[in-house]
C-alpha positions as CSV (number, residue, x, y, z in Angstrom):
1,X,117.9,124.6,101.4
2,X,116.3,124.7,104.8
3,X,118.6,125.0,108.0
4,X,118.0,121.7,109.1
5,X,119.1,120.1,105.5
6,X,122.3,122.2,105.9
7,X,122.9,120.8,109.2
8,X,122.3,117.1,108.1
9,X,124.2,117.3,104.9
10,X,127.4,118.9,106.8
11,X,126.8,116.3,109.9
12,X,126.8,113.0,107.2
13,X,129.6,114.7,105.3
14,X,131.7,114.7,108.5
15,X,131.2,110.9,109.0
16,X,131.2,109.4,105.6
17,X,133.9,106.5,106.2
18,X,133.1,105.9,109.7
19,X,129.3,105.6,109.1
20,X,130.3,103.3,105.9
21,X,132.2,101.0,107.7
22,X,129.3,100.7,110.5
23,X,126.4,99.9,108.1
24,X,128.1,98.4,105.2
25,X,126.9,94.7,106.5
26,X,124.5,95.6,109.2
27,X,121.6,94.0,107.4
28,X,123.4,90.5,107.9
29,X,122.5,91.1,111.8
30,X,118.9,92.6,111.3
31,X,116.4,89.9,109.6
32,X,113.7,92.1,109.8
33,X,114.8,95.3,107.9
34,X,116.4,92.5,105.5
35,X,113.2,90.8,104.9
36,X,111.2,93.8,104.4
37,X,113.4,95.1,101.8
38,X,113.2,91.6,100.1
39,X,109.4,91.9,100.0
40,X,109.6,95.4,98.7
41,X,111.7,94.4,95.9
42,X,109.5,91.3,95.0
43,X,106.4,93.4,95.1
44,X,107.9,96.1,92.8
45,X,108.8,93.3,90.5
46,X,105.2,92.7,90.4
47,X,104.2,95.8,89.0
48,X,106.3,95.2,86.0
49,X,108.3,99.0,86.5
50,X,111.6,97.9,87.8
51,X,112.8,101.2,88.2
52,X,113.5,102.2,91.9
53,X,115.3,104.8,94.0
54,X,117.1,104.4,97.2
55,X,116.6,108.0,99.0
56,X,118.9,109.1,101.2
57,X,121.2,106.3,100.0
58,X,124.2,107.2,102.3
59,X,127.2,104.9,101.3
60,X,124.9,103.0,98.6
61,X,124.8,99.5,100.3
62,X,121.0,99.2,100.0
63,X,121.2,100.4,96.3
64,X,123.4,97.6,95.6
65,X,121.2,95.2,97.6
66,X,118.3,96.5,95.4
67,X,120.3,96.1,92.4
68,X,121.1,92.5,93.5
69,X,117.2,92.0,93.6
70,X,116.9,92.3,90.4
71,X,115.7,96.0,90.4
72,X,117.0,98.9,88.3
73,X,118.0,100.8,91.3
74,X,120.0,104.1,91.7
75,X,120.6,106.2,94.7
76,X,119.9,109.6,95.9
77,X,121.5,111.4,98.9
78,X,121.6,115.0,100.2
79,X,125.6,114.5,101.3
80,X,127.9,114.8,98.4
81,X,130.3,113.0,100.7
82,X,128.3,110.1,100.8
83,X,127.4,110.0,96.9
84,X,131.2,110.2,96.2
85,X,131.6,107.4,98.5
86,X,128.8,105.3,96.8
87,X,129.9,105.7,93.8
88,X,133.6,104.5,94.6
89,X,132.0,101.6,96.4
90,X,129.6,100.7,93.6
91,X,131.1,102.0,90.3
92,X,128.5,100.1,88.2
93,X,125.3,101.8,90.0
94,X,124.2,105.4,89.6
95,X,124.4,107.8,92.6
96,X,123.4,111.5,92.6
97,X,123.4,114.4,95.0
98,X,119.7,115.4,95.5
99,X,117.2,116.7,98.4
100,X,114.3,114.2,99.1
101,X,111.9,117.5,98.8
102,X,112.7,117.9,95.1
103,X,113.8,114.7,93.5
104,X,115.4,114.8,90.2
105,X,112.9,112.3,89.0
106,X,110.0,112.6,86.5
107,X,106.5,112.5,87.4
108,X,105.3,108.9,87.8
109,X,108.5,107.2,86.7
110,X,109.2,104.7,89.5
111,X,107.9,101.5,90.4
112,X,109.3,101.7,94.0
113,X,111.2,104.1,96.3
114,X,113.0,103.0,99.3
115,X,113.4,105.4,102.4
116,X,115.7,103.5,104.8
117,X,115.8,105.6,108.2
118,X,116.4,108.5,105.5
119,X,113.4,110.8,106.5
120,X,114.1,110.6,110.6
121,X,115.9,113.9,110.4
122,X,112.8,116.0,108.8
123,X,111.2,118.0,111.3
124,X,107.4,117.0,111.5
125,X,106.0,120.1,109.7
126,X,107.9,119.4,106.7
127,X,107.3,115.8,106.5
128,X,104.1,115.8,104.5
129,X,105.8,118.0,101.7
130,X,108.4,115.2,101.5
131,X,105.9,112.4,101.5
132,X,104.0,114.2,98.4
133,X,107.4,114.3,96.7
134,X,107.7,110.6,97.2
135,X,104.4,110.0,95.5
136,X,104.8,112.4,92.8
137,X,107.7,110.2,91.2
138,X,105.8,106.7,91.8
139,X,104.0,105.2,89.1
140,X,100.0,104.2,89.6
141,X,100.7,100.8,91.7
142,X,104.3,101.8,92.7
143,X,105.5,101.0,96.3
144,X,107.1,103.1,99.1
145,X,108.9,101.4,101.8
146,X,110.0,103.5,104.9
147,X,111.8,102.3,107.9
148,X,111.9,104.6,111.0
149,X,112.3,104.9,114.8
150,X,109.0,104.4,116.5
151,X,107.7,105.4,119.8
152,X,104.5,104.3,121.8
153,X,103.7,108.0,122.6
154,X,101.1,110.0,120.8
155,X,103.8,112.6,119.4
156,X,106.8,112.2,117.6
157,X,109.9,112.6,119.7
158,X,113.2,114.5,118.9
159,X,116.3,113.1,120.2
160,X,120.0,113.3,119.7
161,X,120.9,111.1,117.1
162,X,124.4,110.2,116.7
163,X,125.0,111.9,113.6
164,X,122.5,114.8,113.8
165,X,118.7,115.4,115.7
166,X,116.2,113.0,114.5
167,X,112.8,112.1,115.1
168,X,110.9,109.0,116.4
169,X,107.3,108.6,115.3
170,X,104.0,107.0,116.3
171,X,103.3,104.6,113.8
172,X,99.7,105.3,113.5
173,X,100.5,109.0,113.1
174,X,102.9,108.1,110.6
175,X,100.5,106.1,108.4
176,X,98.1,108.4,108.8
177,X,100.4,110.9,107.0
178,X,101.1,108.3,104.4
179,X,97.5,108.1,103.7
180,X,97.2,112.1,103.6
181,X,100.0,111.8,100.8
182,X,97.5,109.5,99.0
183,X,99.2,106.2,99.7
184,X,97.3,103.1,101.0
185,X,99.3,101.0,103.4
186,X,99.8,97.4,102.7
187,X,102.2,96.2,105.5
188,X,103.6,97.3,108.7
189,X,106.3,95.7,111.0
190,X,107.4,96.9,114.5
191,X,109.7,95.2,116.3
192,X,112.0,95.5,119.2
193,X,115.1,98.1,119.0
194,X,118.0,96.8,117.0
195,X,119.8,99.9,119.0
196,X,120.7,101.0,122.2
197,X,118.4,104.3,121.7
198,X,115.4,102.3,122.9
199,X,113.0,103.0,120.3
200,X,111.1,100.6,118.4
201,X,112.1,100.0,114.9
202,X,109.3,100.4,112.1
203,X,108.9,99.7,108.5
204,X,105.8,100.6,106.9
205,X,105.2,99.5,102.9
206,X,102.7,101.8,101.2
207,X,101.2,101.6,97.5
208,X,100.2,104.4,95.1
209,X,96.7,103.5,94.1
210,X,96.1,103.5,90.1
211,X,93.6,106.5,90.6
212,X,96.3,108.9,92.6
213,X,96.9,111.9,90.4
214,X,100.6,112.6,89.8
215,X,101.7,116.3,90.4
216,X,104.1,117.9,88.2
217,X,107.4,119.1,89.7
218,X,111.1,118.5,89.5
219,X,113.0,117.8,86.2
220,X,113.8,114.5,85.0
221,X,117.3,113.1,84.8
C-alpha cells in the first residue's frame, strides 16, 4: 500500500463518528449531488445490470441511497473504521474493506460505479490507474459517476482537506483522464461551492462503451 493510502486510511479511521454525523443527511441540502445520483441510478437501471458499487463509501449513506433507488448496491472503503460503521448503520447491506486501485470485483460485473468525492485524495499521477480499475469492473454500457472539487486553473491543485490532503481538478483535464481510461462522458455538472473551501463542485457521468475491452485483474467476491 502506498504512503498516501496509509495516511488516508489512518486519517479517516480517526474521524469515523464525526464524519458520519456530518454527512449522514448532507444530500438533503445539496440538490445537485442528489439529483446527479438519481440520474446515475436511473441510467444504471436502463442497462439491465442493477449491481453497483459505492467506492469510497465512507459511513454507507450513499450505498443506502442507491439501494433505496432500486440498485443492488454494496459499499467498499479503504478505512476499516468506516466499513465497521457502515455495517452497523446499514446491517442489511454489504460493505467490505478494499482499495479503489484493486477492487475485489470480477471483470465486467457492474452496471454502475459511484465515486462520490472518493478520488480526491489520489495524487494526480496515480489517478489513471485508479480510473482503469473502475473501467475493468464495469460491464459494457456501465456507468461511472465521479464527484470532485473543481478548479478553474489549468492544473490540479493540492489543498489541505479537513481530513487529509486532497486535490481539486480542472473539469476538462479530469474528463480527458476518463477518456484515456476508455470512458465516454455523457454528462457533466459544475456548480458553485457547497463548502467554505471555495472550489467548484463537479459531477461527471461517463459510460463504458460496448466495445471497450476488459482487462483481467482482481479476484471476484
